[in-house]
Structures are given as structure tokens and as C-alpha cells.
C-alpha positions in Angstrom: -0.2 -0.1 -0.1 2.3 2.8 -1.6 1.0 6.4 -1.2 2.6 9.6 -1.5 1.9 11.5 2.0 0.1 14.5 -0.2 -2.6 12.1 -1.4 -3.4 11.2 2.2 -3.9 14.8 3.3 -1.6 17.1 5.3 -3.4 15.8 9.0 -4.6 12.4 9.9 -8.2 11.5 10.2 -8.9 11.7 13.9 -11.8 9.4 13.1 -9.3 6.1 12.5 -8.3 3.9 15.0 -4.9 5.4 14.7 -5.8 8.8 14.5 -8.1 8.3 17.8 -4.6 7.0 19.3 -1.9 9.3 17.9 -4.3 12.3 19.2 -5.8 11.1 22.3 -3.2 8.0 23.7 -0.7 7.7 26.5 2.2 9.1 24.0 1.8 12.6 24.1 -2.2 12.8 23.8 -3.6 13.5 27.5 -3.6 17.4 27.2 -6.0 16.6 24.1 -8.0 14.2 25.9 -8.5 16.2 29.0 -9.4 18.9 26.9 -12.0 16.5 25.0 -13.7 15.6 28.2 -14.1 19.0 29.6 -15.5 20.2 26.5 -17.8 17.4 26.5 -18.8 17.3 30.6 -19.2 21.3 29.8 -18.8 22.0 33.5 -20.7 19.0 34.4 -17.6 18.1 36.0 -14.3 19.1 35.8 -11.2 17.0 34.9 -7.4 18.0 35.8 -5.6 15.0 35.2 -6.1 11.2 33.5 -3.9 8.1 34.3 -4.2 5.8 31.3 -5.4 2.0 32.0 -5.1 -1.3 30.1 -7.4 -1.4 27.4 -7.9 -5.4 27.6 -10.4 -6.5 29.9 -10.5 -10.6 30.2 -13.5 -12.2 31.3 -14.3 -13.6 34.9 -13.9 -17.1 33.3 -12.5 -18.6 30.2 -15.8 -18.9 28.8 -16.4 -15.0 28.7 -14.7 -13.0 25.6 -12.3 -10.7 25.8 -13.3 -6.9 25.4 -10.9 -4.7 24.0 -11.5 -0.8 24.4 -10.1 1.9 22.3 -9.3 3.8 25.4 -9.5 3.8 29.0 -8.5 5.8 31.6 -9.4 7.4 35.0 -9.4 10.9 36.3 -8.0 12.9 39.4 -11.3 12.2 41.2 -11.4 8.4 40.4 -14.0 8.5 37.7 -13.6 5.9 35.1 -13.6 6.6 31.4 -14.0 4.4 28.4 -13.8 6.0 24.7 -14.6 4.0 21.8 -14.6 5.3 18.3 -17.2 3.1 16.3 -16.8 3.5 12.5 -19.7 1.2 11.9 -23.4 1.0 13.2 -24.1 -2.8 14.3 -27.9 -4.3 15.4 -27.2 -4.2 19.0 -24.7 -1.0 19.3 -26.7 0.1 22.5 -26.4 -3.7 24.2 -22.5 -3.3 23.1 -22.0 -0.3 25.1 -24.1 -1.3 28.3 -22.2 -4.8 27.8 -18.8 -2.6 27.9 -19.6 -0.5 30.8 -20.7 -3.7 32.7 -17.5 -5.3 32.3 -15.6 -2.7 33.3 -18.2 -2.0 36.5 -17.9 -5.6 37.7 -14.0 -5.6 38.1 -14.6 -2.3 40.3 -16.5 -3.7 42.8 -14.0 -3.7 46.0 -13.0 -7.4 47.0 -13.6 -8.6 50.5 -15.1 -6.4 53.3 -15.0 -3.3 51.5 -17.0 -5.0 48.8 -20.0 -5.2 51.0 -21.1 -1.6 50.8 -21.0 -2.5 46.8 -20.1 1.4 46.4 -18.8 1.9 43.1 -17.3 5.0 41.4 -18.6 7.2 38.4 -18.3 5.1 35.2 -18.6 7.0 32.0 -18.8 5.4 28.1 -17.5 7.9 25.4 -18.8 7.2 22.4 -17.7 8.9 19.0 -19.8 7.5 16.1 -19.0 7.8 12.4 -22.7 7.2 11.6 -26.6 8.4 12.9 -27.3 6.5 16.1 -31.1 6.9 14.9 -32.5 6.8 11.5 -35.6 8.6 13.0 -33.5 11.4 14.7 -31.3 12.5 11.7 -30.4 16.1 13.3 -29.3 15.0 17.0 -26.0 14.5 17.0 -25.3 14.4 20.7 -26.9 12.2 23.3 -26.7 12.4 27.2 -27.9 9.1 28.4 -28.3 8.0 32.2 -30.7 6.1 34.7 -33.5 8.0 35.0 -36.7 7.4 36.9 -39.9 7.7 34.4 -42.1 8.2 37.4 -40.5 10.8 39.7 -39.1 12.2 36.1 -35.5 12.7 37.8 -32.5 10.7 37.5 -32.4 7.8 39.3 -28.6 7.0 39.6 -25.4 9.6 38.7 -22.6 7.2 38.5 -23.0 6.1 34.8 -23.4 7.7 31.9 -22.9 7.3 28.1 -21.9 10.5 26.1 -22.4 9.5 22.4 -21.2 12.1 19.2 -23.2 11.1 15.8 -20.8 13.0 14.0 -22.9 13.0 10.6 -25.6 14.7 12.0 -23.5 17.8 13.1 -23.5 20.2 10.4 -23.3 23.3 11.8 -21.4 25.9 9.8 -18.0 27.8 10.9 -20.3 31.2 12.2 -22.7 28.7 14.4 -19.7 26.9 16.5 -19.7 28.5 19.7 -18.9 26.0 22.4 -16.0 23.8 22.7 -18.1 20.6 22.3 -18.9 22.1 18.9 -15.5 22.9 18.2 -14.4 19.3 18.8 -17.4 17.8 16.8 -16.2 20.2 14.0 -12.6 18.6 14.3 -13.8 15.2 14.8 -15.6 15.6 11.5 -13.5 17.7 9.2 -9.6 17.2 10.6 -8.3 15.0 7.5 -9.9 17.6 5.0 -8.1 20.6 6.6 -4.7 22.7 5.5 -4.3 24.4 8.7 -6.4 25.5 12.1 -9.4 27.0 11.7 -9.4 30.8 13.1 -12.7 30.0 15.2 -10.7 27.6 17.0 -9.0 28.0 20.0 -5.5 28.0 19.2 -4.9 27.2 23.4 -7.0 23.8 23.3 -6.5 22.7 19.5 -2.8 23.5 18.9 -1.4 20.8 20.1 -3.6 18.8 18.1 -2.6 20.5 14.6 1.1 20.0 15.9 1.1 15.8 16.3 -1.2 15.6 13.6 1.1 16.6 10.5 1.2 13.3 8.3 4.8 14.2 7.5 6.1 14.4 10.7 4.9 10.3 10.8 7.6 7.6 11.1 7.8 5.4 8.4 6.2 2.4 10.7 3.8 4.7 11.7 3.0 5.8 8.1 2.2 2.1 7.3 -0.1 1.8 10.8 -1.6 5.2 9.8 -2.3 3.9 5.9 -4.0 0.4 6.9 -6.2 2.3 9.8 -7.4 4.5 6.7 -8.0 1.4 4.5 -10.1 0.0 7.5 -12.1 2.9 7.8 -12.8 3.3 4.1 -13.9 -0.4 4.1 -16.1 0.1 6.9 -17.7 3.0 4.6 -18.1 0.7 2.0 -19.9 -1.8 3.8 -22.2 1.2 5.3 -23.0 2.2 1.7 -23.2 -1.4 0.1 -25.9 -2.3 3.3 -28.1 0.7 2.2 -27.8 -0.1 -1.2 -29.0 -3.3 -0.2 -31.9 -2.0 2.0 -33.2 0.6 -0.9 -33.3 -2.4 -3.4 -35.1 -4.8 -0.5 -37.8 -1.7 -0.2 -38.5 -1.1 -3.9 -39.1 -5.0 -4.1 -40.7 -5.4 -0.7 -42.0 -2.4 0.5 -39.7 0.4 1.5 -39.8 1.1 5.4 -39.6 -3.0 6.2 -37.2 -3.4 3.1 -34.7 -1.1 4.3 -34.4 -2.5 7.8 -34.2 -6.1 6.3 -31.6 -5.3 3.8 -29.5 -3.1 6.1 -29.6 -6.3 8.5 -28.7 -8.9 5.7 -26.0 -6.6 4.2 -24.6 -5.8 7.5 -24.1 -9.7 8.2 -22.7 -10.5 4.9 -20.7 -7.2 4.8 -19.6 -8.1 8.8 -18.3 -11.5 7.8 -16.2 -9.8 4.6 -15.0 -7.2 6.7 -13.6 -10.2 9.4 -11.6 -12.0 7.0 -10.3 -8.2 5.5 -8.9 -7.7 8.6 -7.2 -11.3 8.8 -5.6 -10.1 5.6 -4.9 -6.3 6.2 -3.2 -8.2 9.6 -1.3 -10.7 7.4 0.0 -7.9 4.8 1.1 -5.4 7.9 3.2 -8.5 9.1 4.7 -8.9 5.6 5.9 -5.2 5.9 7.6 -5.5 9.0 4.7 -3.6 11.2 5.2 -5.1 15.1 2.8 -7.8 16.5 1.7 -5.3 19.3 1.2 -2.7 17.0 -1.1 -4.8 14.7 -3.0 -6.2 17.4 -3.2 -2.7 18.5 -5.2 -1.5 15.2 -6.7 -4.5 14.0 -7.7 -5.6 17.6 -6.8 -9.0 16.7 -4.7 -11.1 19.6 -1.5 -11.3 19.5 -1.9 -15.2 19.1 -4.2 -14.7 16.3 -1.4 -12.7 14.3 1.5 -15.1 15.2 -0.4 -17.9 13.4 -0.9 -15.7 10.2 1.2 -16.8 7.0 
């Protein structure tokens, strides 16, 4: 996969696995992640420092599947944050979010006598979605989800939250961008298309993003990893478009609404199987290119053992 750097644009695409780790990972991305979370919470809570935690969570039993977060960290007040970039919609995307947060919560229950109180720290799932979460809410780009008492019309529990950003639904023009959350949404959506930092962005917050994001500064091995990560994102977009086309065809033949839903489901299943095969092929090619196995595992989310077996 040989491409000239100019072909890829000036800045690393933030909506790739590589981009997420470059901009927000432990190797220089902590200030960006702190600023992003503070922009997202908008004063609801203030994060002053973060500590990165292992992203891989094994099940309590061998039969439990392993979970790998994109990023997982704790703040200075012991709040826990799972940060996920999701490029492709899934039939049970909400179930997955709840499952991820539940798996983390299970490991946070104190052992021994301390566990008798069941006191838990705050846990937040942060999802950056490169798709519309609800077809019926085409203009909703921010979801702030909590456990809610419908009888009292009040929050039931304040230590678990899901904050989701649906990037395709964010359509504000530059003149409409006022808050830090708006700025972050704009950067997530447009970073790979920009040539310089826009004047309406606060350079104190976003200056580092544009400094570390220049593709021309990437090392050779990082450049290879980014190209593969970008291919993975484009494959996800191809899967989405294929699913939509299949859904529309089903809709024409069998009734629009039901046909679209059936076609989307069928297309997702078929294309997801194809994507899994392509992911293994991607890992195989990255291995041939000489990328470290740990780095391949990080970007493909295959296990080290799976990658070692690839020939």
C-alpha cells in the first residue's frame, strides 16, 4: 500500500483507530483527551488529570469473551472513562455499550469486606460514532444518557453515563460554532480535510492537535500503520454504503420501510463477515511489511496469538 503523503492530506484522520491513539493516546495525547472530556462535560465535571489504564479486559471465566477498549483512563477524582470510536453501525450497538460498561463495573467492585457496601466510582462511556444512531433523529448529534426514573421524572443514579457524538448529524457552519463541544465535533468531522487550524478554534486547546497531527511528521512504521488504519475506515464506509443499497433494493421490492430494515440487517451480516476476513488479510500484510505484532494487534484488534498464526 504505497501512497504519497500528499495524497492522504495534511493531517491524520481523527476518525481512524490510528488517529484516536495518536491524538488522544498515552504517547503525548493526554492534554488533548483532558480538553476533549472537559469540552464534552461542559462544567458538569472538571477533569484536571488522567491516568491511562490497560485497554484489554479479560472475562472472569475462560468462557467469557475478552473486551478491548480503544482508550480507558481514570481521572484525578477516580472517575472511569471508556472512549470508543465506532465507524460502523451494529444491530445491537446499545447492547454493546452497556456490555462494555458492565464488564468494567464488574471489575471495580471492591474485594473482601470493602465490597459489602457495593460502593462504585463514576463510570462513563464516551462514544464517537461515524454514523447516525437513529434514522428518526437525523439532526441529533449529541446523546447524554443516564439511568432515569420515569415516575419521578428525575435521574435515578448519577454514577453511570453514556455520552455519544453522532458525527454525520453535526452540520453546523463555522459561524454557528460557539462552544468547545461544537469545536471538537467540527475537528472530528473535518480534521483530515483541513490545511491549517481554522481561526474560530481556540489555539490554546487545539494547537497541540494540529502540531502532532501532521502526516509529514510520521515515522515510516507509523505511516504504514496509518495507511492500514485508513483503509480499515474506508472499508467500513464501503460496508455501510453496500448495506444501504441492499436495503433500498429490498425496499423497492417488498415495501420501503420493512425492506430497508431487512436489507440493512442482511447487508451488515454479509459485509461484517467480509470485513473480518479483510481484517485478517490486513494483519497478514502488515506483518509482511514488518510492523511489530503488538502494533498490528492494537490497530486490528486481533489477539497476538491470532496474528502469530497468520502466514
